[in-house]
N, C-alpha and C positions, 0 to 999 in steps of 0.2 A: 504493499500500500504506499502511495506517495502522497505526501500532503504539501500543498504549494499555496503560498499567500503572498501576494503582492504587497510590498512597503516601499517606503521612499528610502532610497540609498543616500547615505551621506559620507561614506568613506572606507578606510582600510585600517588594521589595528597592528599592535606591537607585541612581540613574544619574546624575543631574546632577554636574557638576564643582564646583558651588559648595555645598560642605557644611560644617558646623561642624568645628572642629578635632578635637574627639574622634572624628570619623569618619575621621580619617587612619589610625586603627588598623585601618580595614577594608581587606581586600585586593581589593576589587571584586566584580564579579558572575560571575567565572570563577576557578578555581584553576589556577595555573600550577606544574607539577611541576618544581621546580628541583633540580639535583644539582651538586656540586662534584667528583664522582668522574669520572674519566676511565677507570675499570677496565673490564675486558671484561664484557659481558652477554651471554654465550654463551646461544643459545636464544632471546633475545628477539626478538619479531616486529617487523618494519618497519625493518630496517636500511636506513640512508640514505646513510651516507658513512664518512669516516675518523674515528677518534677523535681529539679535538683535544689537541695538546700543553698542558701546563700553562702554558708561557711564551705561548701564544697565547690562554689564556682570560682574557677581560677582562669586568668587571662593573662597573656602576654603579647607583645607585638614590638615591633623594631624594624631595622632595615638589614637586609642581607642579599648577596647575589646582585646588588644594585637596585632592589626593589624593596617593597614593604611586606612584611609578614604579620598575620594575626593568628593566634592560637587561643582556643577555647577549650576547657577540659574539667571533668568532674574529679576533684581530688581533694584530699584534706590537707595538701602542703603545696606551697609554691615551687615549680621546678623550673623556673625560668633559667637559672644559671645553667642547669643540665641541658635544657633545651638548646641554649645558645652554643653550648659546647658541641652538641651534635651538628648543628648547622655550620659552625667553624670548621668541623672536621669535613664537611662535605666540600666547603669552600676551599680547604687546603688541598683536597684531592682534586677537584675537577674544574676550578676556576682558571681559565686561560689568562686572566688579569691578575692573578696573584702570582707574583714573581717566585714564590717558594712552593707554589703547588706541584703535586705530582705531574698534573697533565703538561705544565710549562716545562718540567724536567724531560718528559717524554718528547715534546715538540722541539726541544732544543739538543735532542740526542745525548742527553747525559745518561750515565749508566745508573738506572734507577730500578729499585723493586717496588712495584706499585702496591697500593694498600687494598683493603677489602671493599672500599666505596669504588675505586676504579674498576676492580675485577668484576663487581656486580654490574655496573653500568656498560662497560665493554662487552660483557657477554650476552646482556639483554639487546644491546644494539647490534650485535652480530645476528641474533635470532630475529629481530624485527627487520633487519636489512633482507634477509633471505624471504621473509614473509611478503615483503612489498616490492620484490624485484629490484631491489637496490634505490628505490625512492627515499628510504631512510639510510644515511651514511654519514658517520660521525668523522670521515675522513675528508669531508667536504671542505674544510677550513681553508685550504688555498683559494678556493673559489669564492667563498664568502668574504674573504679579505680582499681579493681582487675587486669585487663589486662594492666595496666600501662599507660592509656591514659586520666586519670581524674585528679581531683584536690587533690586526696589522692592515694598513691600507697600502693599496698598490695604484699608482696613476697609470693612465693610459691603457684601459682595457681594449684589446682587440681580438678578433677571431684567432688569430696565431696564439696570442697569449692563452686564451681558454683553452685551446688545443693543447698546449703544452702543460697547462696546470691539470688538465683531466688525467694525464698519465700517472700524476701522484695521487689520484683519488680512487678509493675502491676499497671495501673492507677485505678483499682478497690479497691486499697488499700490506696488511698489518696482522699480526697475530700475538697471542700471549704464549710465552714459553719460559716456565721456571720462574713465573712471577715477574717477567720483564716483557716489554712490547717490543717486537721484532718488526722491523720495517724493511720491505725490499727496497723502498726508495728513501734514502735518508731525508728528502725534502718533504715527505708526507708529514701532515700535521694533523691533529685531532682537535675537534671542536664539538663538546657534548651539550652545548647550550640547548639543544632541542630536547633534551631529556634530563638533564642535571637538575632542573628546578623541580620537576615532578619526582625525582629520585629524593631530593631534599625533603620534600613533603612527606615521602613514604619513611625516610629514615626517622623523622620526628614521631610519625605516627607508630611506627614500631617501638620506638622508645617509650612512648606513653603506654602502649600495651604491655610492655615488659614490666611497668610498674602496677600492673592489674587495672589500669583504666579502661573502661568499657565505652564511655561516652565522651566524644571529643570531635572538634573540628579543627584542622591544620590548613592554613591558606597562606600560600607564598606568591605574591604577584598574579592572583587569579588562579592559580592551580590549587586543587582542593582535594582534600582526603577527609571523609567524615566517617564515624562509627557510632551506633547506637542513636541517642536521641539528643535533642537541644536542650537547654536549660528549661523549657517549658514541658519538657516530656513528649515533644512531638518531633516529627520527621524534620531533618535540616533543609531550609529553603537556600537554594542556589540559583542565581539568575544569569542567564545569557545575555549579554550586552549586545545592541544593535552595532553593525559596523558602521561607524561614522567617521568621516574625515576629520581628525581631531587630534593632531600630533602632540598636544599638550594635556590630553587626557581630561579635558573639561567636561565632556559629555559622556554619560554612563546611562543612557535610555536602555531599559530592559526589553529585550525582544520575547523571552520566555522564562518563566520561572519553573524549576523542577523541585519536588519534595523527594528528598532521597535519604537513604541510611546505607551503611556498610558499602559505600562506593567511593570511587575517585573520579574526579573530571578535570579535563585540561582543555585549553581553547588555543587554536593558534589562528593567525589572521594576517593579512597583508595591508591593513588599511590605516595603521599608525606608524609602521616603520618603513618608509620608503623616502625616495628622492626623486626629483625631476631635473633632468639634464637634456639639453636641446629639444625641449618640448616632449621628452618622453619620460614616461614613469618607470622607475625601476623599484620593484618589490624585494623585500629581505628574504623571501623564500627562494633558495637556489635549488634547481633540479641538478642532483649529482650526476644524473646521466647525460643531460646536455651541456651542463655547465653554465646554463643561462637562468636568470630569474623567470619564475614561472608566469604564464599568462593566462591561467585557467580562470573560469568564472567564479570559483569558490572565494568568498570573501572572508568567511569565518567558519572555521573547523572546530566542533566541540566533539570530544570523545569521552565517554563513561567507561570505566573498566574498573575491576577489583583495586589495582595499585595505580597510583598516580604517574609513576615512570613509564608504565605502558601506555596510559592515556596520552601523556605528553608526546611520546614518539609517534603514536599513530596520528595524532592531530596534525603534526607536522607532515608526516607521510601523505595524508590525504589532501593537504594543500598543494603538495608536489604533484600528486597523481591525477587530480581533477575529479569531478563528480561521478562520472561513470566507472572508472577504474576503482575508484574508492568504494563504491557499491560492490564490485566484484570480491574485494577483500572482506568486506562485512558479511557476504554471504559465506565466506569460509570460516568466519571467526564469529560464532554466534555469542561468543562471551562479551563482544563489544557492542556498545550503542552509540550512534552518532547523531549529531544535528548539524546541518549545514545551512548556511545562508549564503545564497549565491546570486550572481547578476543575471537578469533576464532582459536586459535592454538599458538604455539610458535612464538613469535615475530610478529604476525599479529593481526590486529584489524578490526573491522567492525563498521559501524553506523545503528542505527534504529532511526527514527523520526516519530512523529505524521505528517500525510500526510498534514496537513493545514499549517505545519511550513515551508514547502517549498517555499511558497510564499514570506516569509520574508528573504530567502537566498540573500546574495550579489551576484549577478551573475558575 
């Protein structure tokens, strides 16, 4: 079943965790309905559990990976310092902007034994690359940098340059061996930005679960993982924002609100991270198979999965693949749900979503 609805198109969106400081004002690609109230919501659909005690309501927020995080959980102690330690551990492993990180050492060809975070993300990236026929590829870094969206910029993009850089790209050109990354081509570089933020969400979620916490919400820059119920004992409300031309993230109109529990959600889009040169628009999503920014009709790709790293990676993959190819992958992976907003003409958009997702919509 396909659901289509025309709306007014306003723009494209940002996903990468390496963003200018001003974008810290941005809440991400989804809207998380947050509430301090523990009062009764008689008649509200989707009851999940007991209302939290105010003494058990814990919150922490701050900045990490160049964006904002918000975490809410039910526990009798404040675990903020431990949560921050988990986040810093992920940053020290996977951030290409951290000069002392594991991935920086790998990219600089230093003799480095990688840590557990790197191994988990690298292994998952290999799997999803195979499942998407190379649409997801963390070796895309040289191409991302060439187009001006990475951690190193190259002036003067040409077809010849792209052809030369493509020789460095491909998951078949890197492997893990005895705890080290082995590159067939030394110039190959890794960029985990399309999966690391989701992985960071999972890392915090798993830490909270290790403390026996059953009810929580972890959100980093719009990537979300929820378990159990919200403070009112209801299902968590997560909103998908409209794709609007809004590079400063001042607009956060909601396209659809989902009521979810025990799931993760991530969104990718091109409508905030782009630039215009010679009257041509260049989006930040690069197809590793062609070497060029994607030109598909999808404006916003939202994926729901058990783990946020999986949702994060597939959301980017579907932006690369386009609507029809993405649908074929979803047919093979029934464990995934997706919500796409795509262009159907000048100033018009439509929706397509997994049929089973409709039951999660707020009516």
